[in-house]
Each structure stands twice: as C-alpha cells, then as structure tokens.
ZADO-1210 file (C-alpha; in nm, 4 decimals, padded with zeros to 6 digits):
<atoms>
<atom x="-00.0134" y="00.0028" z="-00.0101" code="MET" pos="1"/>
<atom x="00.1419" y="00.3452" z="-00.0917" code="HIS" pos="2"/>
<atom x="00.1683" y="00.6235" z="00.1280" code="LYS" pos="3"/>
<atom x="-00.0607" y="00.9126" z="00.0704" code="PRO" pos="4"/>
<atom x="00.1198" y="01.2303" z="-00.0940" code="THR" pos="5"/>
<atom x="00.0862" y="01.5733" z="00.0383" code="LEU" pos="6"/>
<atom x="-00.1633" y="01.6407" z="-00.2562" code="LEU" pos="7"/>
<atom x="-00.4175" y="01.3697" z="-00.1504" code="THR" pos="8"/>
<atom x="-00.3894" y="01.4782" z="00.2214" code="LEU" pos="9"/>
<atom x="-00.4590" y="01.8361" z="00.1346" code="ALA" pos="10"/>
<atom x="-00.7533" y="01.7069" z="-00.0770" code="PHE" pos="11"/>
<atom x="-00.8747" y="01.5085" z="00.1949" code="ALA" pos="12"/>
<atom x="-00.8675" y="01.7968" z="00.4805" code="MET" pos="13"/>
<atom x="-01.0395" y="02.0417" z="00.2249" code="THR" pos="14"/>
<atom x="-01.3332" y="01.7748" z="00.1900" code="LEU" pos="15"/>
<atom x="-01.3435" y="01.7213" z="00.5569" code="THR" pos="16"/>
<atom x="-01.3355" y="02.0981" z="00.6442" code="LEU" pos="17"/>
<atom x="-01.5950" y="02.1710" z="00.3593" code="ALA" pos="18"/>
<atom x="-01.8314" y="01.9079" z="00.4679" code="ALA" pos="19"/>
<atom x="-01.9880" y="02.0460" z="00.7605" code="PRO" pos="20"/>
<atom x="-02.0569" y="02.3792" z="00.5758" code="ALA" pos="21"/>
<atom x="-02.2020" y="02.2087" z="00.2876" code="ALA" pos="22"/>
<atom x="-02.4228" y="02.0101" z="00.5134" code="MET" pos="23"/>
<atom x="-02.5193" y="02.2756" z="00.7187" code="ALA" pos="24"/>
<atom x="-02.8872" y="02.2834" z="00.7793" code="GLN" pos="25"/>
<atom x="-03.1684" y="02.4379" z="01.0135" code="VAL" pos="26"/>
<atom x="-03.3921" y="02.1508" z="00.9860" code="ALA" pos="27"/>
<atom x="-03.5191" y="01.8744" z="00.7807" code="LYS" pos="28"/>
<atom x="-03.8982" y="01.8486" z="00.6993" code="VAL" pos="29"/>
<atom x="-04.0215" y="01.5143" z="00.5668" code="ASN" pos="30"/>
<atom x="-03.6670" y="01.4316" z="00.4856" code="GLY" pos="31"/>
<atom x="-03.6251" y="01.7484" z="00.2813" code="THR" pos="32"/>
<atom x="-03.3282" y="01.9683" z="00.4353" code="PRO" pos="33"/>
<atom x="-03.3627" y="02.3528" z="00.5083" code="ILE" pos="34"/>
<atom x="-03.0195" y="02.4765" z="00.4056" code="PRO" pos="35"/>
<atom x="-02.8333" y="02.7324" z="00.6966" code="GLN" pos="36"/>
<atom x="-02.8009" y="02.9638" z="00.4127" code="SER" pos="37"/>
<atom x="-03.1562" y="03.0446" z="00.3994" code="ARG" pos="38"/>
<atom x="-03.1808" y="03.1327" z="00.7485" code="ALA" pos="39"/>
<atom x="-02.8579" y="03.3220" z="00.7082" code="ASP" pos="40"/>
<atom x="-03.0209" y="03.5333" z="00.4163" code="ALA" pos="41"/>
<atom x="-03.3345" y="03.6114" z="00.6410" code="LEU" pos="42"/>
<atom x="-03.0995" y="03.7052" z="00.9362" code="ALA" pos="43"/>
<atom x="-02.9253" y="03.9572" z="00.7086" code="ARG" pos="44"/>
<atom x="-03.2569" y="04.0884" z="00.5822" code="GLU" pos="45"/>
<atom x="-03.3692" y="04.1486" z="00.9412" code="ALA" pos="46"/>
<atom x="-03.0381" y="04.2963" z="01.0441" code="ALA" pos="47"/>
<atom x="-03.0688" y="04.5587" z="00.7592" code="ALA" pos="48"/>
<atom x="-03.4040" y="04.6513" z="00.9319" code="GLN" pos="49"/>
<atom x="-03.2536" y="04.6856" z="01.2512" code="GLY" pos="50"/>
<atom x="-03.3087" y="04.3596" z="01.4007" code="ARG" pos="51"/>
<atom x="-03.0462" y="04.2181" z="01.6270" code="PRO" pos="52"/>
<atom x="-02.9302" y="03.8837" z="01.5462" code="ASP" pos="53"/>
<atom x="-02.9890" y="03.6770" z="01.8567" code="ASN" pos="54"/>
<atom x="-03.0923" y="03.3189" z="01.9466" code="PRO" pos="55"/>
<atom x="-03.4606" y="03.4409" z="01.9778" code="GLU" pos="56"/>
<atom x="-03.4546" y="03.5778" z="01.6265" code="LEU" pos="57"/>
<atom x="-03.2934" y="03.2835" z="01.4755" code="ARG" pos="58"/>
<atom x="-03.5581" y="03.0511" z="01.6390" code="ASP" pos="59"/>
<atom x="-03.8027" y="03.2680" z="01.4790" code="MET" pos="60"/>
<atom x="-03.6443" y="03.2422" z="01.1458" code="ILE" pos="61"/>
<atom x="-03.6148" y="02.8440" z="01.1912" code="LYS" pos="62"/>
<atom x="-03.9735" y="02.8186" z="01.2604" code="GLN" pos="63"/>
<atom x="-04.0787" y="03.0448" z="00.9727" code="GLU" pos="64"/>
<atom x="-03.8540" y="02.8313" z="00.7219" code="LEU" pos="65"/>
<atom x="-04.0260" y="02.5219" z="00.8542" code="ILE" pos="66"/>
<atom x="-04.3815" y="02.6660" z="00.8167" code="THR" pos="67"/>
<atom x="-04.2788" y="02.7610" z="00.4666" code="ARG" pos="68"/>
<atom x="-04.1230" y="02.4149" z="00.3802" code="GLU" pos="69"/>
<atom x="-04.4485" y="02.2441" z="00.4915" code="ILE" pos="70"/>
<atom x="-04.6616" y="02.4687" z="00.2891" code="MET" pos="71"/>
<atom x="-04.4381" y="02.4344" z="-00.0307" code="ALA" pos="72"/>
<atom x="-04.4353" y="02.0576" z="00.0001" code="GLN" pos="73"/>
<atom x="-04.8305" y="02.0572" z="00.0460" code="GLU" pos="74"/>
<atom x="-04.8588" y="02.3099" z="-00.2847" code="ALA" pos="75"/>
<atom x="-04.6312" y="02.0783" z="-00.4689" code="VAL" pos="76"/>
<atom x="-04.8657" y="01.7535" z="-00.3794" code="LYS" pos="77"/>
<atom x="-05.1664" y="01.9338" z="-00.4832" code="LEU" pos="78"/>
<atom x="-04.9953" y="02.0549" z="-00.8368" code="GLY" pos="79"/>
<atom x="-05.0057" y="02.3916" z="-00.7678" code="LEU" pos="80"/>
<atom x="-04.6474" y="02.4483" z="-00.9030" code="ASN" pos="81"/>
<atom x="-04.7721" y="02.3542" z="-01.2297" code="LYS" pos="82"/>
<atom x="-05.0562" y="02.6249" z="-01.2371" code="ASN" pos="83"/>
<atom x="-04.9908" y="02.8751" z="-01.5008" code="GLN" pos="84"/>
<atom x="-05.0330" y="03.1728" z="-01.2564" code="GLU" pos="85"/>
<atom x="-04.8231" y="03.0038" z="-00.9730" code="VAL" pos="86"/>
<atom x="-04.5540" y="02.9050" z="-01.2632" code="SER" pos="87"/>
<atom x="-04.5558" y="03.2832" z="-01.3958" code="THR" pos="88"/>
<atom x="-04.4879" y="03.4034" z="-01.0296" code="GLN" pos="89"/>
<atom x="-04.2032" y="03.1618" z="-00.9718" code="LEU" pos="90"/>
<atom x="-04.0467" y="03.2867" z="-01.3157" code="ASP" pos="91"/>
<atom x="-04.0735" y="03.6468" z="-01.2182" code="LEU" pos="92"/>
<atom x="-03.9317" y="03.5933" z="-00.8756" code="ALA" pos="93"/>
<atom x="-03.6338" y="03.4063" z="-01.0410" code="ARG" pos="94"/>
<atom x="-03.6044" y="03.6848" z="-01.2772" code="GLN" pos="95"/>
<atom x="-03.6065" y="03.9603" z="-01.0058" code="SER" pos="96"/>
<atom x="-03.3579" y="03.7730" z="-00.7946" code="VAL" pos="97"/>
<atom x="-03.1186" y="03.7207" z="-01.1022" code="LEU" pos="98"/>
<atom x="-03.1508" y="04.0801" z="-01.2188" code="SER" pos="99"/>
<atom x="-03.0845" y="04.2229" z="-00.8496" code="ARG" pos="100"/>
<atom x="-02.7771" y="03.9997" z="-00.8423" code="ALA" pos="101"/>
<atom x="-02.6524" y="04.1169" z="-01.1489" code="TYR" pos="102"/>
<atom x="-02.6891" y="04.5009" z="-01.0387" code="ILE" pos="103"/>
<atom x="-02.5177" y="04.4402" z="-00.7522" code="ASN" pos="104"/>
<atom x="-02.2334" y="04.2505" z="-00.9305" code="ASP" pos="105"/>
<atom x="-02.2264" y="04.5413" z="-01.1697" code="ILE" pos="106"/>
<atom x="-02.1329" y="04.7666" z="-00.8247" code="GLY" pos="107"/>
<atom x="-01.8641" y="04.5285" z="-00.7078" code="LYS" pos="108"/>
<atom x="-01.6864" y="04.5010" z="-01.0406" code="ARG" pos="109"/>
<atom x="-01.7083" y="04.8892" z="-01.1101" code="ASN" pos="110"/>
<atom x="-01.6595" y="05.0668" z="-00.7731" code="PRO" pos="111"/>
<atom x="-01.6822" y="05.4426" z="-00.8075" code="PRO" pos="112"/>
<atom x="-01.3514" y="05.6267" z="-00.8633" code="THR" pos="113"/>
<atom x="-01.2404" y="05.9616" z="-00.6984" code="GLU" pos="114"/>
<atom x="-01.2234" y="06.1194" z="-01.0554" code="GLU" pos="115"/>
<atom x="-01.6069" y="06.0012" z="-01.1517" code="ALA" pos="116"/>
<atom x="-01.7213" y="06.1338" z="-00.8120" code="MET" pos="117"/>
<atom x="-01.5854" y="06.4807" z="-00.8453" code="ARG" pos="118"/>
<atom x="-01.7018" y="06.5026" z="-01.1935" code="LYS" pos="119"/>
<atom x="-02.0617" y="06.4014" z="-01.0644" code="ALA" pos="120"/>
<atom x="-02.0353" y="06.6795" z="-00.7919" code="TYR" pos="121"/>
<atom x="-01.9238" y="06.9419" z="-01.0425" code="GLU" pos="122"/>
<atom x="-02.2157" y="06.8547" z="-01.2580" code="GLN" pos="123"/>
<atom x="-02.4715" y="06.8575" z="-00.9732" code="ASN" pos="124"/>
<atom x="-02.3451" y="07.1139" z="-00.7031" code="LYS" pos="125"/>
<atom x="-02.5903" y="07.3636" z="-00.8372" code="ASP" pos="126"/>
<atom x="-02.9002" y="07.1198" z="-00.7892" code="GLN" pos="127"/>
<atom x="-03.1240" y="07.1827" z="-00.4814" code="PRO" pos="128"/>
<atom x="-03.0228" y="06.8671" z="-00.3196" code="GLY" pos="129"/>
<atom x="-02.6619" y="06.9771" z="-00.3239" code="ALA" pos="130"/>
<atom x="-02.7363" y="07.2856" z="-00.1013" code="SER" pos="131"/>
<atom x="-02.8523" y="07.3674" z="00.2520" code="GLU" pos="132"/>
<atom x="-03.0786" y="07.6139" z="00.3322" code="TYR" pos="133"/>
<atom x="-03.1460" y="07.8676" z="00.6409" code="LYS" pos="134"/>
<atom x="-03.5130" y="07.9412" z="00.6615" code="ALA" pos="135"/>
<atom x="-03.7879" y="08.0934" z="00.8744" code="ARG" pos="136"/>
<atom x="-04.1518" y="08.0073" z="00.8771" code="HIS" pos="137"/>
<atom x="-04.4677" y="08.0676" z="01.0269" code="ILE" pos="138"/>
<atom x="-04.7087" y="07.7920" z="01.0641" code="LEU" pos="139"/>
<atom x="-05.0847" y="07.8638" z="01.1262" code="VAL" pos="140"/>
<atom x="-05.3995" y="07.6829" z="01.1120" code="ALA" pos="141"/>
<atom x="-05.5783" y="07.8459" z="00.8228" code="THR" pos="142"/>
<atom x="-05.5072" y="07.9903" z="00.4939" code="GLU" pos="143"/>
<atom x="-05.6778" y="08.3139" z="00.5638" code="ALA" pos="144"/>
<atom x="-05.4760" y="08.3714" z="00.8729" code="GLU" pos="145"/>
<atom x="-05.1778" y="08.3066" z="00.6589" code="ALA" pos="146"/>
<atom x="-05.2748" y="08.5852" z="00.3977" code="LYS" pos="147"/>
<atom x="-05.3548" y="08.8157" z="00.6595" code="MET" pos="148"/>
<atom x="-04.9864" y="08.7689" z="00.7966" code="LEU" pos="149"/>
<atom x="-04.8315" y="08.7765" z="00.4669" code="ILE" pos="150"/>
<atom x="-04.9961" y="09.1232" z="00.4076" code="THR" pos="151"/>
<atom x="-04.8862" y="09.2602" z="00.7424" code="GLN" pos="152"/>
<atom x="-04.5146" y="09.1444" z="00.6640" code="ILE" pos="153"/>
<atom x="-04.5323" y="09.3190" z="00.3324" code="ASN" pos="154"/>
<atom x="-04.6786" y="09.6143" z="00.4928" code="GLY" pos="155"/>
<atom x="-04.3603" y="09.6543" z="00.7232" code="GLY" pos="156"/>
<atom x="-04.4307" y="09.4004" z="01.0128" code="ALA" pos="157"/>
<atom x="-04.1451" y="09.2005" z="01.1495" code="ASP" pos="158"/>
<atom x="-04.1286" y="08.8397" z="01.0017" code="PHE" pos="159"/>
<atom x="-03.9720" y="08.6975" z="01.3357" code="ALA" pos="160"/>
<atom x="-04.1918" y="08.8868" z="01.5707" code="LYS" pos="161"/>
<atom x="-04.5023" y="08.7693" z="01.4101" code="LEU" pos="162"/>
<atom x="-04.3568" y="08.4073" z="01.3947" code="ALA" pos="163"/>
<atom x="-04.2931" y="08.4193" z="01.8027" code="ALA" pos="164"/>
<atom x="-04.6330" y="08.5533" z="01.8571" code="GLU" pos="165"/>
<atom x="-04.8569" y="08.3707" z="01.5852" code="LYS" pos="166"/>
<atom x="-04.6738" y="08.0428" z="01.4744" code="SER" pos="167"/>
<atom x="-04.8004" y="07.7094" z="01.5813" code="ARG" pos="168"/>
<atom x="-04.4555" y="07.5556" z="01.5554" code="ASP" pos="169"/>
<atom x="-04.3255" y="07.5286" z="01.9129" code="GLU" pos="170"/>
<atom x="-03.9720" y="07.4376" z="01.8122" code="GLY" pos="171"/>
<atom x="-03.8775" y="07.7169" z="01.5967" code="SER" pos="172"/>
<atom x="-04.1281" y="07.9626" z="01.7513" code="LYS" pos="173"/>
<atom x="-03.9205" y="08.0985" z="02.0247" code="PRO" pos="174"/>
<atom x="-03.6381" y="08.1773" z="01.7772" code="GLN" pos="175"/>
<atom x="-03.8866" y="08.3935" z="01.5791" code="GLY" pos="176"/>
<atom x="-03.9530" y="08.0971" z="01.3265" code="GLY" pos="177"/>
<atom x="-03.5805" y="08.0116" z="01.2735" code="GLU" pos="178"/>
<atom x="-03.4745" y="07.6580" z="01.1436" code="LEU" pos="179"/>
<atom x="-03.1516" y="07.5143" z="01.1308" code="ASN" pos="180"/>
<atom x="-02.9214" y="07.4717" z="00.8086" code="TRP" pos="181"/>
<atom x="-03.0890" y="07.1643" z="00.6312" code="SER" pos="182"/>
<atom x="-03.0891" y="07.0096" z="00.2848" code="PRO" pos="183"/>
<atom x="-03.4291" y="07.0532" z="00.1211" code="ALA" pos="184"/>
<atom x="-03.5016" y="06.6754" z="00.1584" code="ASN" pos="185"/>
<atom x="-03.5396" y="06.7202" z="00.5359" code="SER" pos="186"/>
<atom x="-03.8593" y="06.8998" z="00.4907" code="TYR" pos="187"/>
<atom x="-04.2083" y="06.8101" z="00.3645" code="VAL" pos="188"/>
<atom x="-04.2342" y="06.8262" z="-00.0096" code="ARG" pos="189"/>
<atom x="-04.4655" y="07.1224" z="-00.0621" code="PRO" pos="190"/>
<atom x="-04.2456" y="07.3175" z="00.2014" code="PHE" pos="191"/>
<atom x="-03.9294" y="07.2181" z="00.0267" code="ALA" pos="192"/>
<atom x="-04.0571" y="07.2742" z="-00.3166" code="GLU" pos="193"/>
<atom x="-04.1663" y="07.6251" z="-00.2411" code="ALA" pos="194"/>
<atom x="-03.8405" y="07.7037" z="-00.0379" code="MET" pos="195"/>
<atom x="-03.5909" y="07.5946" z="-00.3158" code="VAL" pos="196"/>
<atom x="-03.7764" y="07.8309" z="-00.5470" code="LYS" pos="197"/>
<atom x="-03.6984" y="08.1370" z="-00.3482" code="LEU" pos="198"/>
<atom x="-03.4215" y="08.3931" z="-00.3751" code="GLN" pos="199"/>
<atom x="-03.2063" y="08.4655" z="-00.0583" code="LYS" pos="200"/>
<atom x="-03.4165" y="08.7058" z="00.1514" code="GLY" pos="201"/>
<atom x="-03.7314" y="08.6516" z="-00.0277" code="ALA" pos="202"/>
<atom x="-04.0596" y="08.5215" z="00.1144" code="MET" pos="203"/>
<atom x="-04.3424" y="08.3253" z="-00.0374" code="THR" pos="204"/>
<atom x="-04.6094" y="08.5386" z="-00.2008" code="ALA" pos="205"/>
<atom x="-04.8710" y="08.2880" z="-00.1165" code="ALA" pos="206"/>
<atom x="-04.9076" y="08.0387" z="00.1743" code="PRO" pos="207"/>
<atom x="-04.7770" y="07.6828" z="00.1369" code="VAL" pos="208"/>
<atom x="-05.0058" y="07.4147" z="00.2608" code="GLN" pos="209"/>
<atom x="-04.8404" y="07.0850" z="00.4104" code="SER" pos="210"/>
<atom x="-05.0017" y="06.8314" z="00.6370" code="GLN" pos="211"/>
<atom x="-04.9000" y="07.0500" z="00.9376" code="PHE" pos="212"/>
<atom x="-05.1064" y="07.3606" z="00.8186" code="GLY" pos="213"/>
<atom x="-05.0286" y="07.6883" z="00.6271" code="TRP" pos="214"/>
<atom x="-04.6813" y="07.7898" z="00.5972" code="HIS" pos="215"/>
<atom x="-04.5291" y="08.1383" z="00.5329" code="ILE" pos="216"/>
<atom x="-04.1600" y="08.0755" z="00.4158" code="ILE" pos="217"/>
<atom x="-03.8711" y="08.3104" z="00.4064" code="ARG" pos="218"/>
<atom x="-03.5259" y="08.2042" z="00.2602" code="LEU" pos="219"/>
<atom x="-03.2621" y="08.3866" z="00.4865" code="ASP" pos="220"/>
<atom x="-02.9496" y="08.1979" z="00.3100" code="ASP" pos="221"/>
<atom x="-02.8294" y="07.9133" z="00.1011" code="LYS" pos="222"/>
<atom x="-02.5107" y="07.7467" z="00.0967" code="ARG" pos="223"/>
<atom x="-02.3514" y="07.4585" z="-00.1134" code="GLN" pos="224"/>
<atom x="-02.2745" y="07.1344" z="00.0582" code="LEU" pos="225"/>
<atom x="-01.9114" y="07.0400" z="00.0323" code="SER" pos="226"/>
<atom x="-01.7815" y="06.7213" z="-00.1912" code="TYR" pos="227"/>
<atom x="-01.7080" y="06.5286" z="00.1307" code="GLU" pos="228"/>
<atom x="-02.0545" y="06.6114" z="00.2478" code="ALA" pos="229"/>
<atom x="-02.2178" y="06.4710" z="-00.0371" code="LEU" pos="230"/>
<atom x="-01.9736" y="06.1920" z="-00.1141" code="LYS" pos="231"/>
<atom x="-02.2315" y="05.9282" z="-00.0132" code="PRO" pos="232"/>
<atom x="-02.4759" y="06.0336" z="-00.2479" code="GLN" pos="233"/>
<atom x="-02.2274" y="06.0906" z="-00.5056" code="LEU" pos="234"/>
<atom x="-02.0905" y="05.7230" z="-00.4842" code="GLN" pos="235"/>
<atom x="-02.4804" y="05.5880" z="-00.5336" code="GLN" pos="236"/>
<atom x="-02.5321" y="05.8228" z="-00.8297" code="LEU" pos="237"/>
<atom x="-02.2108" y="05.7116" z="-01.0082" code="VAL" pos="238"/>
<atom x="-02.3058" y="05.3518" z="-00.9458" code="GLN" pos="239"/>
<atom x="-02.6551" y="05.3915" z="-01.0522" code="GLN" pos="240"/>
<atom x="-02.5372" y="05.5701" z="-01.3884" code="GLU" pos="241"/>
<atom x="-02.2706" y="05.2824" z="-01.4303" code="THR" pos="242"/>
<atom x="-02.5670" y="05.0318" z="-01.3883" code="VAL" pos="243"/>
<atom x="-02.7619" y="05.2158" z="-01.6536" code="GLN" pos="244"/>
<atom x="-02.5123" y="05.2312" z="-01.8839" code="ARG" pos="245"/>
<atom x="-02.4128" y="04.8686" z="-01.8550" code="THR" pos="246"/>
<atom x="-02.7953" y="04.7707" z="-01.9197" code="ILE" pos="247"/>
<atom x="-02.8192" y="05.0141" z="-02.2348" code="ALA" pos="248"/>
<atom x="-02.5206" y="04.8411" z="-02.3586" code="ASP" pos="249"/>
<atom x="-02.6937" y="04.4801" z="-02.2989" code="LEU" pos="250"/>
<atom x="-02.9833" y="04.6024" z="-02.4713" code="ARG" pos="251"/>
<atom x="-02.8420" y="04.7484" z="-02.7674" code="ALA" pos="252"/>
<atom x="-02.6411" y="04.4073" z="-02.8376" code="LYS" pos="253"/>
<atom x="-02.9371" y="04.2010" z="-02.7529" code="ALA" pos="254"/>
<atom x="-03.1253" y="04.0205" z="-03.0266" code="LYS" pos="255"/>
<atom x="-03.4950" y="04.1448" z="-02.9663" code="ILE" pos="256"/>
<atom x="-03.7621" y="04.0409" z="-03.1775" code="GLU" pos="257"/>
</atoms>
C-alpha cells in the first residue's frame, strides 16, 4: 500500500473541512433539508431593518422556514406548482432575484472612482439637493390667517416677531421661526418645493399648505454642500449611472424580436 502524498492529504482535509458547511442545515421537513444559508439570508434582511441577530431571532426564522417548507411541499403535492399563474410568479421571482444579483455584481466590479465622483459633484453641485438652506417660517391653522400675516409683513411688520407671536411650530417659535441649516429633503415636500424656489431674503408670496397647516416661508441664506458631505450620495449616483450604461449596452447588443 503506497503512502498518501501531500496533495491527497490536502484534498482529504479540504473535503473534511468543507463538508460541515455544505451540509449545514436548519432542520429537515419530511426528509427535505432546509439549508442554513436560507436562515442566514433572512437574518441579514432582519439586520438591515435594525433587528439584532440573537437566538430569539434565529429561532423565529427557523420556525418560519419550517412552516414555509411544509406549505411548499403541500403545494407541490396538490400540483399548484404546475398552475400557470403560480408558474409565472415563480418565473418572475427568479428573474427578479437574478436581475438584482446582476446589478449588485456590476457595482462590485465597477466601484466609483474619485475622478467620477468629483465629476458628478461638479455636474450636480447647483442642484437643490446639493445645498443647505437657512429658512424661517410661520405655521398657522388656516389659509386666511396666513394671507393676513403675509399682508402685514409686506406692510412692514417684522417676520420674526410675528412668528414668535403667531406660529404653531413650538420648536422654531421661540427663535422667531428660525430653522436650522438643512438640506431641502429634510422638509416635507410642499415646504421644500416652495423654499428652493426662493431667492435669498425673499418670502413666499402665497401660503404653502402641508399636512401640518399653512406656512409662510422666508429664505435667509443658502450654501452649497461640500464634496465630502455629498460623497455618499455621489457614490450612489455614479453607481446608478454605471448600472444604467451597462444595461443600455446589453440592450443594444441583444437580439430582440
């Protein structure tokens, strides 16, 4: 009998070490194993939503996967997997998963470069989302009251004084309606859309309605956000553009009939 070589020993060790991972499972349902990888995937999804990965979560995931497997097996017994609508949904789910996997792969293979991000910054630095705004507002319950206050301000009344007296926003009221430096997307949409259209020092000519009531908005100042402050958004923007270009190239090359 010949002695094992280093190569055969290494191969045997590889198989020994790999076997537990390959065979790792959560449970068996009627002889069908539920792979540990499914539980890990659901745990990652829960973690992305802020759930801690602990024994309680793992047990809940295990029970959920067992229930799913039981129902899936029964569905197959009943032939539901051959139902046209079900089959179509399975095809769509597979297509969706593969599409997302491909998009993620594009991102991994094409990480945003510093040059691309700085170019994106120069192209987008004048957009509303690339600026911070220093605004004041007066929040009241009715449009009629807001119009009356606008008339008073246009007639010479002090905006800050009226805000301190009349505004329903208890957070900014003591500061004469003054709000902190903030990007436009930190405000509710109607407020943000009206604010970004204002010139420095200007006030909305008409009241602006939101779910909180009626606003009178004055823009006191505006400043561009720095490249470093916008870098996370620029990374996403460059990645999205890379994905769009890659998909456009694939469509151009594809034979579509």
